[in-house]
One Martini backbone bead per residue (centre of mass of N, CA, C, O) as a GRO file, in nm:
protein
  142
    1MET     BB    1  -0.301  24.340  -2.905
    2ALA     BB    2  -0.572  24.530  -2.797
    3GLY     BB    3  -0.726  24.666  -2.565
    4GLY     BB    4  -1.032  24.787  -2.471
    5ASP     BB    5  -0.876  25.076  -2.403
    6GLY     BB    6  -0.625  25.097  -2.636
    7PHE     BB    7  -0.400  24.941  -2.552
    8GLN     BB    8  -0.050  24.850  -2.607
    9PRO     BB    9   0.166  24.636  -2.612
   10GLN     BB   10   0.503  24.654  -2.652
   11CYS     BB   11   0.525  24.445  -2.882
   12LEU     BB   12   0.359  24.660  -3.089
   13THR     BB   13   0.570  24.932  -3.041
   14ARG     BB   14   0.824  24.768  -3.126
   15ARG     BB   15   1.103  24.624  -3.303
   16ARG     BB   16   1.190  24.464  -3.106
   17GLN     BB   17   1.177  24.172  -2.873
   18PRO     BB   18   0.970  24.215  -2.649
   19PRO     BB   19   0.780  24.152  -2.403
   20VAL     BB   20   0.479  24.081  -2.308
   21ASP     BB   21   0.283  24.346  -2.161
   22GLN     BB   22   0.016  24.477  -2.006
   23VAL     BB   23  -0.152  24.196  -1.947
   24SER     BB   24  -0.418  24.048  -1.862
   25TRP     BB   25  -0.572  23.759  -1.803
   26ASN     BB   26  -0.833  23.824  -1.964
   27GLU     BB   27  -0.686  23.916  -2.224
   28ALA     BB   28  -0.551  23.642  -2.270
   29GLN     BB   29  -0.828  23.489  -2.294
   30THR     BB   30  -0.930  23.642  -2.541
   31PHE     BB   31  -0.708  23.583  -2.738
   32ILE     BB   32  -0.734  23.264  -2.718
   33SER     BB   33  -1.023  23.260  -2.824
   34LYS     BB   34  -0.967  23.388  -3.103
   35LEU     BB   35  -0.758  23.174  -3.195
   36ASN     BB   36  -0.944  22.937  -3.176
   37ALA     BB   37  -1.157  23.045  -3.378
   38MET     BB   38  -0.971  23.084  -3.615
   39GLU     BB   39  -0.886  22.760  -3.615
   40GLY     BB   40  -1.136  22.580  -3.507
   41VAL     BB   41  -1.023  22.530  -3.211
   42GLN     BB   42  -0.936  22.385  -2.870
   43LEU     BB   43  -0.593  22.431  -2.827
   44TYR     BB   44  -0.547  22.695  -2.667
   45ARG     BB   45  -0.348  22.791  -2.383
   46LEU     BB   46  -0.243  22.816  -2.084
   47PRO     BB   47  -0.042  22.713  -1.857
   48THR     BB   48   0.004  22.554  -1.602
   49GLU     BB   49   0.176  22.572  -1.330
   50ALA     BB   50   0.311  22.294  -1.352
   51GLU     BB   51   0.403  22.323  -1.640
   52TRP     BB   52   0.579  22.575  -1.597
   53GLU     BB   53   0.774  22.448  -1.387
   54TYR     BB   54   0.870  22.228  -1.560
   55ALA     BB   55   0.997  22.408  -1.780
   56ALA     BB   56   1.175  22.577  -1.591
   57ARG     BB   57   1.345  22.339  -1.472
   58ALA     BB   58   1.448  22.124  -1.683
   59GLY     BB   59   1.506  21.875  -1.485
   60SER     BB   60   1.574  21.991  -1.226
   61THR     BB   61   1.701  21.978  -0.853
   62THR     BB   62   1.768  22.255  -0.806
   63ILE     BB   63   1.709  22.567  -0.712
   64TYR     BB   64   1.801  22.617  -1.002
   65SER     BB   65   1.807  22.529  -1.333
   66PHE     BB   66   2.146  22.598  -1.324
   67GLY     BB   67   2.152  22.555  -0.995
   68ASN     BB   68   2.296  22.697  -0.668
   69ASP     BB   69   2.414  22.970  -0.786
   70PRO     BB   70   2.316  23.310  -0.745
   71LYS     BB   71   2.568  23.437  -0.925
   72GLN     BB   72   2.428  23.331  -1.205
   73LEU     BB   73   2.158  23.475  -1.261
   74GLY     BB   74   2.256  23.704  -1.473
   75GLU     BB   75   2.284  23.479  -1.710
   76TYR     BB   76   1.944  23.400  -1.694
   77ALA     BB   77   1.843  23.694  -1.566
   78TRP     BB   78   1.615  23.940  -1.511
   79TYR     BB   79   1.651  24.178  -1.242
   80ARG     BB   80   1.686  24.407  -1.003
   81GLY     BB   81   2.016  24.387  -1.025
   82ASN     BB   82   2.004  24.435  -1.383
   83ALA     BB   83   1.736  24.589  -1.522
   84GLN     BB   84   1.686  24.899  -1.467
   85ARG     BB   85   1.353  24.910  -1.439
   86HIS     BB   86   1.326  24.707  -1.703
   87SER     BB   87   1.260  24.559  -1.972
   88HIS     BB   88   1.363  24.302  -2.206
   89PRO     BB   89   1.459  24.150  -2.460
   90VAL     BB   90   1.441  23.850  -2.578
   91GLY     BB   91   1.717  23.625  -2.542
   92GLN     BB   92   1.975  23.749  -2.369
   93LYS     BB   93   1.985  23.501  -2.217
   94TRP     BB   94   2.021  23.207  -2.095
   95PRO     BB   95   1.906  22.903  -2.128
   96ASN     BB   96   1.778  22.640  -2.051
   97ALA     BB   97   1.821  22.296  -2.094
   98TRP     BB   98   1.557  22.325  -2.319
   99GLY     BB   99   1.586  22.624  -2.459
  100LEU     BB  100   1.443  22.822  -2.258
  101TYR     BB  101   1.352  23.144  -2.237
  102ASP     BB  102   1.262  23.356  -1.987
  103MET     BB  103   1.167  23.197  -1.715
  104LEU     BB  104   1.346  23.402  -1.564
  105GLY     BB  105   1.233  23.695  -1.538
  106ASN     BB  106   1.154  24.028  -1.644
  107VAL     BB  107   0.848  23.895  -1.658
  108TRP     BB  108   0.543  23.807  -1.620
  109GLU     BB  109   0.351  23.501  -1.615
  110TRP     BB  110   0.079  23.341  -1.699
  111VAL     BB  111  -0.160  23.116  -1.576
  112GLN     BB  112  -0.441  22.924  -1.565
  113ASP     BB  113  -0.440  22.874  -1.271
  114TRP     BB  114  -0.432  22.838  -0.939
  115ASP     BB  115  -0.337  22.905  -0.634
  116GLY     BB  116  -0.206  22.625  -0.459
  117LYS     BB  117  -0.248  22.328  -0.381
  118TYR     BB  118  -0.231  22.088  -0.595
  119PRO     BB  119  -0.502  21.940  -0.545
  120ARG     BB  120  -0.643  22.260  -0.528
  121ALA     BB  121  -0.562  22.473  -0.752
  122ARG     BB  122  -0.852  22.583  -0.861
  123ASP     BB  123  -0.941  22.688  -0.546
  124GLY     BB  124  -0.789  22.926  -0.528
  125PRO     BB  125  -0.751  23.289  -0.474
  126LYS     BB  126  -0.506  23.309  -0.692
  127ARG     BB  127  -0.328  23.406  -0.942
  128VAL     BB  128  -0.052  23.307  -1.141
  129ARG     BB  129   0.280  23.434  -1.149
  130HIS     BB  130   0.572  23.421  -1.353
  131GLY     BB  131   0.942  23.510  -1.353
  132TYR     BB  132   0.979  23.726  -1.155
  133ILE     BB  133   1.267  23.905  -1.003
  134SER     BB  134   1.389  24.093  -0.741
  135HIS     BB  135   1.595  23.881  -0.618
  136ALA     BB  136   1.812  23.617  -0.580
  137SER     BB  137   1.702  23.527  -0.285
  138GLY     BB  138   1.380  23.525  -0.403
  139LEU     BB  139   1.452  23.259  -0.559
  140ARG     BB  140   1.240  22.962  -0.587
  141LEU     BB  141   1.201  22.646  -0.708
  142GLU     BB  142   0.930  22.416  -0.591
   0.00000   0.00000   0.00000
């Protein structure tokens, strides 16, 4: 998917499997619309914030999906403390309990709805991005 200004996300310009980055929420919506049109259905969309968090948590009740110890974060996520200021190919860290990779760290992920309290999530002022971690103490899935 190339943006309207001619840029190409890193995933289209490298041979390894880097995450898709440098894509705006609107560009993601355009891609999804084209995919739905191509398939002839309205099936595809970004996950909601609640769906994303549910998947990221993978049934856990601890601070992190892998437990409460922030010293283990480097085993599960790329973040400021270990990423060396760039994104990394997907799937290099341990997955969560449901087998989902890169739910924490590496790059931001867009979600469909708005940031806000759960009962009014669509009315909030900001789009939600998930996944990026600046440092281990700054991460908490709530």
